[in-house]
Each structure stands twice: as C-alpha cells, then as structure tokens.
C-alpha positions in Angstrom: -126.3 47.2 205.6 -127.4 50.7 204.9 -131.1 51.9 206.5 -131.9 52.5 202.3 -131.0 49.0 201.5 -132.7 47.4 204.5 -135.9 49.3 203.9 -135.8 48.1 200.4 -135.3 44.9 201.3 -138.3 44.8 203.4 -140.6 46.5 200.9 -139.4 43.6 198.5 -140.5 41.3 201.4 -143.9 42.8 202.2 -144.4 43.2 198.1 -143.7 39.3 197.8 -145.6 38.2 201.0 -148.5 40.4 199.8 -148.8 38.4 196.2 -149.2 35.6 198.3 -152.1 36.6 201.2 -155.0 35.8 198.5 -153.5 32.2 198.0 -152.8 32.1 202.0 -156.7 32.7 202.5 -157.6 30.0 199.6 -155.2 27.6 201.5 -156.9 28.1 204.4 -160.6 27.5 203.4 -159.3 24.1 202.0 -158.0 23.3 205.5 -161.2 24.2 207.1 -163.5 22.3 205.0 -161.4 19.4 205.0 -161.1 19.3 208.9 -164.9 20.2 209.2 -165.4 16.9 206.8 -162.9 14.8 208.8 -164.5 15.9 212.0 -167.7 14.9 210.9 -166.8 11.5 209.5 -164.6 10.4 212.6 -168.2 10.5 214.4 -170.2 8.7 212.1 -171.5 5.1 213.2 -170.2 1.8 210.9 -173.9 2.1 209.7 -173.7 5.7 208.5 -170.4 5.1 207.3 -171.6 2.4 204.7 -174.8 4.2 204.2 -175.9 5.5 200.2 -175.2 9.3 200.2 -178.6 9.8 198.2 -181.0 8.0 196.1 -179.6 9.0 193.0 -175.9 8.4 194.3 -175.5 4.8 195.7 -172.0 5.3 196.6 -171.3 4.9 200.1 -170.6 7.9 202.8 -167.3 6.3 203.1 -166.3 6.2 199.7 -168.0 10.0 199.5 -165.3 10.8 202.2 -162.5 8.9 200.3 -163.4 10.4 196.9 -162.5 14.0 198.5 -159.4 13.2 199.8 -158.4 11.3 197.0 -159.3 14.1 193.8 -157.2 16.9 195.7 -154.0 16.3 193.9 -156.2 16.5 190.7 -157.4 19.4 191.6 -154.6 21.3 192.0 -153.0 19.9 188.8 -155.9 21.3 186.8 -155.2 24.7 188.8 -151.6 24.7 188.1 -152.5 24.3 184.9 -154.6 26.8 184.2 -152.1 29.0 186.4 -149.3 28.7 183.6 -152.3 29.4 181.1 -153.1 26.3 179.6 -156.4 25.2 178.3 -157.9 22.3 180.1 -159.4 20.4 177.4 -159.5 16.6 178.6 -161.8 17.2 182.2 -164.9 16.5 181.5 -168.2 15.7 183.0 -168.1 12.0 181.3 -164.5 11.5 182.2 -165.3 12.7 186.2 -168.4 10.4 186.4 -166.3 7.8 184.8 -163.3 8.4 187.2 -165.7 8.5 189.9 -167.1 5.0 189.3 -164.0 3.1 189.0 -162.7 5.0 192.5 -166.3 4.0 193.7 -165.5 0.4 192.6 -162.0 0.0 194.0 -162.4 1.5 197.4 -166.3 0.3 197.7 -164.6 -1.5 201.6 -162.9 1.7 202.4 -161.6 2.0 206.2 -162.6 5.2 208.2 -159.4 5.8 209.6 -157.1 5.0 206.5 -159.4 7.4 205.0 -159.6 10.2 207.3 -155.7 9.8 207.4 -155.4 10.6 203.3 -158.2 13.1 203.8 -155.7 15.1 206.3 -152.5 14.3 204.2 -154.1 15.3 200.8 -155.9 18.5 202.1 -152.6 19.4 203.8 -150.4 19.0 200.8 -153.3 20.7 198.4 -153.0 23.5 200.6 -149.5 23.9 200.9 -149.2 23.6 196.8 -152.0 26.6 196.5 -150.1 28.7 199.0 -147.4 28.8 196.4 -149.7 30.8 193.5 -149.2 33.9 193.1 -151.6 36.5 192.5 -150.5 36.6 189.0 -150.9 32.9 188.5 -154.4 32.7 190.7 -155.5 36.0 187.6 -154.5 33.9 185.0 -157.1 32.8 183.1 -157.6 29.6 180.5 -160.2 27.6 178.7 -161.9 25.2 181.1 -163.7 21.9 179.8 -165.9 21.8 183.0 -166.8 25.3 182.4 -168.1 24.6 179.1 -164.7 26.2 177.8 -164.9 29.2 179.4 -161.4 30.8 180.4 -161.4 30.4 183.9 -158.9 31.8 186.1 -157.0 29.0 188.1 -158.4 31.0 191.5 -162.2 30.0 190.1 -160.5 26.2 189.9 -159.0 25.9 192.9 -162.5 27.6 194.5 -164.8 25.8 192.9 -163.0 22.6 193.3 -160.5 21.6 195.8 -162.1 24.3 198.2 -165.5 23.7 197.7 -165.4 20.1 197.4 -165.2 18.7 201.0 -168.0 21.6 202.1 -170.3 20.5 199.2 -170.3 16.7 200.0 -170.4 17.4 203.7 -173.6 19.2 203.1 -174.5 15.8 201.5 -173.4 13.4 203.8 -174.9 15.3 206.8 -178.4 15.1 204.5 -178.1 11.4 204.2 -177.6 10.9 207.9 -179.9 12.9 209.1 -177.3 15.6 211.2 
C-alpha cells in the first residue's frame, strides 16, 4: 500500500471514529448509571426491596429497579425513531402512566437477582445500541410527544430517557430507604 493510500485510510478511520465519540460518551454514562443503580440495589435488604418508593408512588423499590431495566429497549427504540427523522406521537404521559401501572401489577413479586440481571443485560444492550449512533443521527431532530411536540434531537431523547432514568430512580430509591 502506498503511503498516500495509507494516510487516506487512516484519516478516514479517524474521521469515522470521531463521528462516534459522542455516542461512546453517552453509552458510557448509560452504563455508569445502571452500574450505580445495580450496586446500590444489591445491598438493599428484603424489607427495603419491597418498600414503596414514596408516598405518591407506591410501587416497591424492586419494581422501580425492574421498571428501569425493562424500559431500556423502548427508550432506545424512541431514540432511533427520532434519529431517523420520524415524529414520535404515540408516547404520551398517559401512555407512560398506563405502561407503568401494568408493569407494576405484573412485576409485583419481582426478585432481586433476576431484576439485577435484567438491568445489567438491558443497559449493556442499550449502551451498545447507542454506540452505533453517528453524530448526524444524534443531531437529527423530530417532534416528540413527551416534549409537547417540540422537535428534539435523538441525543436529547437518549440523555433525557435511557441515560437519566437510572440516575433519577436511584435518587428516589436512596431517599425512600434513607441512605
């Protein structure tokens, strides 16, 4: 291979990998939040695992951890839709409330080991999916019903949902168990 061809190939590889740097950082933060949630949840007593998360959200802590684990695929699907320039109109706060209520009913007896395995697996898969987003896809905006139809970027959807979700619920769980 000529030095010119080698340089061109290297430059193309650098440009390509640079296009995924933001996605890599987002994926790393998804994994970090999930790992923090899993580590904290592992140390919960049986009583804490079944304690309601708050006076207004009566779902047990364990159901909340399972909830975070269970919705990663949905959160990534929504981000992919926005990255493709597609409006997301069917994801409403009412639909989320219905989904959460159904999930809580179905998972009322969720056990810790299975839930933590689901959290680890789904967060890894979500992070792997996010790593495939290009900068152009992260920058793509489309109307999003949870943001009142505002055209938000795929990166915003990832940050506000798949990334933030574990951190948000970890803070609520810490408050519920007093540590």
